[in-house]
Backbone as CSV, one residue per row, in Angstrom:
resi,resn,N_x,N_y,N_z,CA_x,CA_y,CA_z,C_x,C_y,C_z
1,MET,34.879,-76.027,-137.613,36.451,-76.145,-137.022,37.118,-76.270,-138.579
2,PRO,38.347,-75.975,-139.136,38.873,-75.696,-140.169,39.469,-77.312,-140.356
3,ARG,39.612,-77.857,-141.523,40.114,-79.472,-141.751,41.564,-78.899,-141.690
4,PRO,42.168,-80.232,-140.881,43.521,-80.034,-140.856,44.586,-79.956,-141.780
5,ILE,45.888,-79.290,-142.308,46.120,-79.530,-143.056,47.489,-80.511,-143.189
6,SER,47.034,-81.329,-144.346,47.568,-83.235,-145.044,48.441,-82.409,-145.778
7,ILE,48.863,-81.331,-146.312,50.013,-81.291,-147.103,50.560,-80.150,-146.676
8,LYS,52.080,-80.553,-146.642,53.222,-79.332,-145.307,53.382,-78.471,-147.051
9,ASP,53.360,-77.170,-146.729,54.289,-75.895,-147.460,55.684,-76.644,-148.014
10,GLU,56.593,-77.350,-147.843,57.028,-77.705,-147.653,57.335,-78.296,-148.729
11,THR,56.289,-79.231,-149.070,55.865,-80.313,-150.252,55.729,-79.388,-151.384
12,ILE,54.833,-78.413,-151.045,54.105,-77.315,-152.308,55.750,-76.656,-152.841
13,ILE,56.389,-76.090,-152.036,57.546,-75.497,-152.162,58.755,-76.687,-153.222
14,ASP,58.684,-77.746,-152.817,59.665,-78.586,-153.496,59.041,-78.681,-154.972
15,ALA,57.594,-78.947,-155.008,56.928,-79.041,-156.427,57.132,-77.838,-157.053
16,ALA,56.905,-76.880,-156.666,56.818,-75.435,-157.247,58.546,-75.579,-157.583
17,ARG,59.196,-75.960,-157.010,61.315,-75.273,-157.164,61.283,-76.342,-158.503
18,ALA,60.846,-77.659,-158.653,61.252,-78.912,-159.601,61.032,-78.157,-160.955
19,VAL,59.341,-77.837,-160.856,57.840,-77.286,-162.197,58.992,-75.885,-162.541
20,PHE,59.540,-74.901,-161.593,60.004,-73.734,-162.193,61.113,-73.744,-162.657
21,LEU,62.554,-74.645,-162.282,63.374,-75.219,-162.826,63.756,-75.696,-164.157
22,GLU,62.447,-76.405,-164.324,62.251,-77.445,-165.645,61.632,-76.056,-166.475
23,ARG,60.625,-75.716,-166.333,59.959,-74.531,-167.657,60.560,-73.055,-167.154
24,GLY,60.781,-72.922,-166.189,60.946,-70.974,-165.754,59.679,-70.856,-165.613
25,PHE,59.753,-69.391,-165.402,58.695,-68.886,-165.023,56.763,-68.732,-165.843
26,ALA,57.517,-69.248,-166.997,56.276,-69.420,-167.577,55.423,-70.570,-167.452
27,ALA,55.975,-71.673,-166.426,54.945,-72.607,-165.759,54.035,-72.222,-165.172
28,THR,53.051,-73.194,-165.209,51.468,-72.481,-164.781,51.276,-73.283,-163.164
29,THR,50.517,-72.200,-162.535,50.502,-72.833,-161.016,49.909,-74.050,-161.030
30,ALA,48.728,-74.141,-162.124,48.428,-75.530,-162.408,49.535,-76.860,-162.575
31,GLU,50.124,-76.608,-163.450,51.170,-77.683,-163.099,51.869,-78.145,-162.151
32,VAL,52.398,-76.749,-161.188,52.517,-76.650,-160.098,51.705,-77.734,-158.895
33,ALA,50.187,-77.211,-159.442,49.677,-78.097,-158.431,49.455,-79.694,-158.525
34,GLU,49.332,-79.939,-159.360,49.688,-81.557,-160.304,50.642,-82.110,-159.626
35,ARG,52.003,-81.633,-160.129,53.064,-81.768,-159.326,52.945,-82.079,-157.623
36,ALA,52.207,-81.003,-156.967,52.553,-81.525,-155.593,51.413,-81.924,-155.594
37,GLY,49.958,-82.758,-156.203,49.491,-83.420,-155.711,48.490,-82.441,-155.136
38,VAL,47.948,-80.976,-155.046,47.011,-80.526,-154.360,46.385,-79.833,-155.582
39,SER,45.139,-78.810,-155.100,44.158,-78.407,-155.978,45.053,-76.719,-156.211
40,GLU,44.602,-76.053,-156.929,45.153,-74.563,-157.111,44.776,-74.394,-156.293
41,GLY,43.073,-74.488,-155.680,42.829,-73.329,-154.555,44.195,-73.731,-153.710
42,THR,44.106,-74.735,-153.333,45.356,-75.035,-152.276,46.832,-73.882,-152.169
43,LEU,47.133,-73.979,-153.690,47.982,-73.135,-153.379,47.781,-71.602,-153.095
44,PHE,46.845,-70.866,-153.639,46.310,-69.737,-153.418,45.768,-69.856,-152.069
45,ASN,46.101,-71.044,-151.570,45.210,-70.421,-150.050,46.243,-70.387,-149.193
46,ARG,47.658,-70.687,-150.079,48.767,-70.395,-148.994,49.549,-69.641,-149.766
47,PHE,49.830,-69.099,-150.845,50.197,-68.260,-151.289,49.386,-67.359,-152.130
48,ARG,49.625,-65.954,-151.945,48.978,-64.918,-152.698,48.510,-65.160,-154.567
49,ASN,49.884,-65.311,-154.660,49.740,-65.387,-156.572,51.190,-66.169,-156.698
50,LYS,51.466,-66.353,-158.026,52.171,-67.240,-159.112,53.403,-66.481,-158.203
51,THR,53.620,-65.212,-158.431,54.995,-64.532,-157.595,55.486,-64.856,-156.528
52,GLU,54.380,-65.162,-155.449,54.680,-65.430,-154.543,55.716,-66.598,-153.734
53,LEU,54.877,-67.785,-154.899,55.024,-69.449,-154.917,56.421,-69.162,-155.295
54,PHE,56.527,-68.752,-156.156,57.978,-68.656,-157.478,59.216,-68.150,-156.176
55,HIS,59.464,-66.744,-155.312,59.812,-66.610,-154.773,60.004,-67.879,-153.433
56,ALA,59.100,-68.340,-152.970,59.208,-69.302,-151.506,60.028,-70.212,-152.384
57,ALA,59.822,-70.544,-153.466,60.535,-71.886,-154.395,61.687,-72.123,-154.676
58,MET,62.498,-70.085,-154.723,63.918,-69.957,-154.639,64.192,-69.683,-153.628
59,ARG,63.779,-69.313,-152.524,64.561,-68.147,-151.416,65.242,-69.593,-150.704
60,PRO,65.163,-70.788,-150.086,65.053,-71.825,-149.150,66.893,-71.658,-149.560
61,GLN,66.638,-72.346,-150.397,68.492,-72.684,-150.702,69.106,-71.938,-151.486
62,LEU,68.689,-70.459,-151.368,69.629,-69.216,-151.548,69.968,-68.759,-150.140
63,GLU,69.600,-69.045,-149.122,69.637,-68.404,-147.777,70.598,-69.607,-147.076
64,ALA,70.741,-70.905,-147.502,71.052,-71.823,-146.681,72.916,-71.660,-147.307
65,LEU,73.817,-71.024,-145.733,75.017,-71.174,-146.499,75.751,-72.211,-145.291
66,ASP,75.517,-73.413,-146.240,76.431,-74.535,-145.308,77.511,-74.641,-145.305
67,TRP,77.814,-74.500,-146.469,79.490,-74.164,-146.547,80.604,-73.031,-145.895
68,THR,79.701,-72.297,-145.137,80.271,-71.335,-144.332,80.086,-71.739,-142.945
69,ALA,79.087,-72.732,-142.158,78.696,-73.092,-141.123,79.958,-73.072,-140.041
70,ASP,81.209,-73.679,-140.390,81.799,-74.304,-139.783,83.607,-72.982,-140.006
71,LEU,82.865,-72.395,-140.555,84.442,-71.416,-140.641,85.167,-70.987,-139.769
72,GLY,84.347,-70.208,-138.568,84.924,-69.817,-137.193,85.967,-71.428,-136.565
73,GLU,85.494,-72.498,-136.524,86.177,-73.457,-136.020,87.046,-73.922,-137.050
74,ARG,87.693,-73.456,-138.670,88.773,-74.125,-139.039,90.013,-73.048,-138.975
75,ALA,89.850,-71.810,-138.472,91.117,-71.163,-138.309,91.464,-71.645,-137.527
76,GLY,93.798,-71.655,-138.211,94.033,-72.543,-137.197,94.512,-74.087,-137.237
77,ARG,93.604,-74.509,-137.889,93.698,-76.266,-137.581,93.845,-76.930,-138.941
78,GLY,94.676,-77.540,-138.912,95.032,-78.365,-139.466,96.130,-77.720,-140.916
79,ASP,96.762,-78.583,-142.344,97.442,-77.684,-142.877,96.501,-76.719,-143.470
80,ILE,97.065,-75.577,-143.396,96.243,-74.283,-144.308,95.745,-74.847,-145.830
81,ARG,96.923,-75.417,-146.726,96.205,-75.305,-148.025,95.354,-76.921,-148.216
82,GLU,95.509,-77.605,-147.489,94.137,-78.727,-147.400,93.050,-77.951,-146.816
83,GLN,93.202,-77.424,-146.074,91.603,-76.061,-145.053,91.565,-75.394,-146.590
84,LEU,91.711,-74.928,-147.484,91.158,-74.690,-148.180,90.843,-75.182,-149.945
85,ILE,91.649,-75.994,-149.984,90.517,-77.322,-150.725,89.667,-77.469,-150.058
86,GLU,89.256,-77.710,-149.211,88.271,-78.824,-148.377,86.729,-77.591,-148.318
87,LEU,87.536,-76.407,-147.932,86.481,-75.175,-148.464,86.131,-74.973,-149.537
88,ALA,87.140,-74.991,-150.640,86.946,-74.680,-151.913,85.875,-75.903,-152.621
89,ALA,85.980,-77.264,-151.827,85.343,-78.283,-152.593,83.445,-77.820,-152.227
90,ALA,83.317,-77.681,-150.941,81.993,-77.412,-149.882,81.665,-76.149,-150.726
91,ALA,82.612,-75.367,-151.210,81.784,-74.090,-152.005,81.363,-74.349,-152.992
92,VAL,81.782,-75.348,-153.950,81.671,-75.747,-155.181,80.696,-76.573,-155.513
93,ASP,79.925,-77.517,-153.720,78.932,-78.105,-153.876,77.894,-77.587,-153.888
94,PHE,78.141,-76.480,-152.907,76.933,-75.444,-152.756,76.416,-75.420,-153.715
95,MET,77.240,-73.960,-154.344,77.170,-73.404,-155.729,76.759,-73.786,-156.887
96,ARG,76.348,-75.640,-156.755,75.907,-76.221,-157.889,75.015,-76.231,-157.874
97,LYS,74.595,-76.529,-156.609,73.002,-76.733,-156.302,72.295,-75.353,-156.648
98,LEU,72.894,-73.928,-155.975,72.472,-72.718,-155.706,72.258,-72.503,-157.580
99,MET,73.518,-72.771,-158.776,73.549,-71.731,-159.823,71.972,-71.542,-160.541
100,PRO,71.616,-73.124,-160.315,70.221,-72.476,-161.298,69.222,-72.009,-160.307
101,LEU,69.018,-71.868,-159.122,68.284,-70.905,-158.365,68.517,-69.616,-158.467
102,MET,70.023,-69.229,-158.365,70.273,-68.205,-159.141,70.097,-67.239,-159.976
103,MET,70.660,-68.557,-161.875,70.120,-68.149,-162.673,68.182,-67.766,-162.709
104,MET,67.921,-68.475,-162.533,65.683,-68.428,-162.109,65.466,-67.031,-161.264
105,SER,65.936,-66.968,-160.517,65.895,-65.722,-159.915,66.152,-64.811,-160.649
106,TRP,67.542,-64.691,-161.171,68.060,-63.119,-161.832,66.680,-63.154,-163.367
107,SER,66.822,-64.100,-163.469,65.560,-63.885,-164.493,63.954,-63.482,-164.098
108,ASN,63.867,-63.498,-162.935,62.759,-62.671,-162.518,63.149,-61.751,-161.721
109,ILE,63.321,-60.959,-161.928,63.786,-59.953,-161.145,62.341,-59.403,-160.276
110,GLY,62.908,-58.407,-159.303,61.950,-57.762,-158.529,61.701,-56.479,-158.763
111,THR,60.808,-55.555,-157.927,60.584,-54.565,-158.459,61.955,-53.280,-158.310
112,SER,62.769,-53.642,-157.627,63.775,-52.897,-157.303,64.890,-53.276,-158.553
113,GLY,64.745,-53.874,-159.614,65.966,-54.496,-160.325,66.975,-55.394,-159.835
114,LEU,66.172,-56.367,-158.483,67.402,-57.514,-158.021,66.224,-58.436,-157.757
115,PRO,66.608,-59.426,-157.669,65.830,-60.459,-157.077,65.643,-60.382,-155.649
116,ASP,64.069,-60.675,-155.286,63.756,-60.117,-153.643,65.102,-60.591,-152.933
117,VAL,65.605,-62.027,-152.717,66.266,-62.418,-151.918,67.626,-61.525,-151.721
118,LEU,68.046,-61.219,-152.534,68.770,-59.627,-152.577,68.709,-58.505,-152.080
119,ASN,66.828,-58.161,-152.094,66.966,-56.893,-151.900,66.833,-56.484,-150.529
120,GLN,67.431,-57.028,-149.546,67.205,-57.352,-148.483,68.407,-56.321,-147.728
121,PRO,68.157,-56.478,-146.079,69.158,-56.190,-145.443,70.358,-57.475,-145.295
122,ASN,71.807,-56.762,-145.083,72.595,-57.910,-145.126,71.782,-59.992,-145.868
123,PRO,72.102,-59.659,-147.443,71.490,-60.493,-147.895,72.496,-61.639,-147.741
124,PRO,72.148,-63.075,-148.475,72.989,-64.132,-148.295,73.917,-64.145,-148.444
125,PRO,74.536,-63.650,-149.980,76.219,-63.184,-150.083,76.884,-62.671,-149.912
126,LEU,76.489,-61.568,-149.153,76.802,-60.720,-148.413,77.772,-61.425,-147.138
127,ARG,76.336,-61.716,-146.404,77.110,-62.731,-145.107,77.807,-63.463,-145.689
128,ALA,77.937,-64.236,-146.346,78.830,-65.301,-146.644,80.169,-64.664,-146.850
129,LEU,80.116,-63.610,-147.751,81.090,-62.568,-147.569,82.327,-62.498,-146.447
130,LYS,81.215,-61.933,-145.909,81.817,-61.313,-144.587,82.053,-62.700,-143.945
131,GLN,81.480,-63.712,-143.882,82.120,-65.001,-143.146,83.609,-65.393,-143.473
132,LEU,83.781,-65.369,-144.964,85.080,-65.453,-145.413,86.028,-65.528,-145.154
133,ALA,85.854,-63.529,-145.161,86.981,-62.404,-144.719,86.978,-63.085,-143.399
134,ALA,85.811,-63.037,-142.691,87.007,-63.156,-141.036,87.463,-64.363,-141.237
135,TYR,87.060,-65.504,-141.907,88.171,-66.589,-141.488,89.826,-66.319,-142.164
136,PHE,89.552,-65.572,-143.391,90.876,-65.456,-143.858,91.601,-64.201,-142.995
137,GLU,91.216,-63.565,-142.095,91.762,-62.313,-141.535,91.772,-63.403,-140.018
138,ALA,91.656,-64.234,-139.255,91.870,-64.929,-138.471,93.145,-65.795,-138.981
139,GLU,92.863,-66.315,-140.287,94.093,-67.278,-140.235,95.611,-66.043,-140.951
140,ILE,95.268,-65.002,-141.654,96.285,-63.899,-141.528,96.739,-63.443,-139.767
141,ARG,96.130,-63.578,-138.838,96.588,-63.144,-137.828,97.398,-64.347,-137.375
142,LEU,96.861,-65.402,-137.712,97.819,-66.268,-136.771,99.300,-66.651,-138.015
143,GLY,99.138,-65.946,-138.813,100.609,-66.181,-139.651,100.738,-67.141,-140.482
144,ARG,99.604,-67.581,-140.947,99.137,-68.539,-141.832,98.831,-68.695,-143.552
145,LEU,98.591,-67.190,-143.391,98.680,-66.647,-144.990,99.211,-65.098,-144.864
146,ARG,99.455,-64.938,-145.761,100.377,-63.733,-145.999,99.435,-62.488,-145.849
147,ARG,99.945,-61.280,-145.669,99.181,-60.119,-144.954,98.328,-59.716,-146.338
148,VAL,97.545,-59.709,-146.648,96.165,-58.979,-147.560,94.920,-58.702,-146.938
149,ASP,94.616,-57.784,-147.625,92.935,-57.814,-147.611,92.241,-58.476,-147.585
150,PRO,91.654,-58.916,-146.121,90.934,-60.433,-146.048,89.250,-60.226,-147.101
151,GLU,88.730,-58.860,-146.919,87.518,-59.341,-148.170,87.774,-58.646,-149.669
152,ILE,88.975,-58.743,-150.068,89.881,-58.862,-151.168,89.859,-60.648,-151.585
153,LEU,90.351,-61.001,-150.482,90.587,-62.669,-150.522,89.755,-63.271,-150.471
154,ALA,88.505,-62.878,-149.736,87.313,-63.322,-150.109,86.330,-63.457,-151.043
155,ARG,86.530,-62.089,-151.728,85.933,-61.993,-153.291,86.655,-62.638,-154.387
156,ILE,88.154,-62.966,-154.112,88.922,-62.942,-155.370,87.958,-64.986,-155.187
157,PHE,88.399,-65.620,-153.566,87.974,-66.950,-153.604,86.062,-67.361,-153.954
158,MET,85.536,-66.388,-153.757,84.248,-66.593,-153.710,84.029,-65.927,-155.446
159,GLY,84.385,-65.164,-155.989,84.412,-65.453,-157.680,84.967,-66.111,-158.026
160,SER,86.040,-66.551,-157.540,86.749,-67.979,-158.683,85.929,-69.369,-158.414
161,VAL,84.938,-69.769,-157.369,84.194,-70.999,-157.311,83.720,-70.570,-158.081
162,GLN,82.457,-69.361,-157.922,81.411,-68.995,-159.217,81.733,-69.033,-160.307
163,GLN,82.856,-68.410,-160.720,83.216,-69.079,-162.604,83.646,-70.362,-162.343
164,TYR,83.823,-71.197,-161.771,84.320,-72.452,-162.090,82.650,-73.338,-162.580
165,VAL,81.985,-72.947,-161.146,80.545,-73.405,-161.179,79.896,-73.398,-162.645
166,PHE,80.038,-71.738,-162.966,78.997,-71.502,-164.093,80.040,-72.085,-165.149
167,SER,81.465,-71.714,-165.717,81.930,-72.332,-166.793,81.600,-73.836,-167.056
168,LYS,81.327,-74.804,-166.066,81.109,-76.449,-165.765,79.180,-76.558,-166.089
169,TRP,78.512,-75.658,-165.223,76.962,-75.765,-165.752,76.563,-76.752,-166.600
């Protein structure tokens, strides 16, 4: 009977994320194993290679779109200006956590020329854009925002947040 797993994959992934963000892709699996408190063999029992470990370490936060979770409930509520300020603040907080992962992912692209998380149907940034555009469309229908293309408005909003975070990083 195999021995029960005593260390969770998430512990290894958290250690790998920290090591890769400190040292880049040049970090070794030995460094990751040491940080996680496991042997290199344990890493390779769970992940086929360093690249798979890297992608696992970068992926979770790229897919967590916390700041868009309540967009459907926001439409038509409260002062629109306050709504947009709260939404921008949540997006900035999210992007501050995401920016290092994005930069690391872009510096180690997949075979398609894109980071693996973006090389899939309906990638996280596109989902966020669609959710934000739907929110703006609802606010436009309610007469709380001027009639404009909601997708363009969503792109301007997201681009502004990304630029702000990038320039402050």
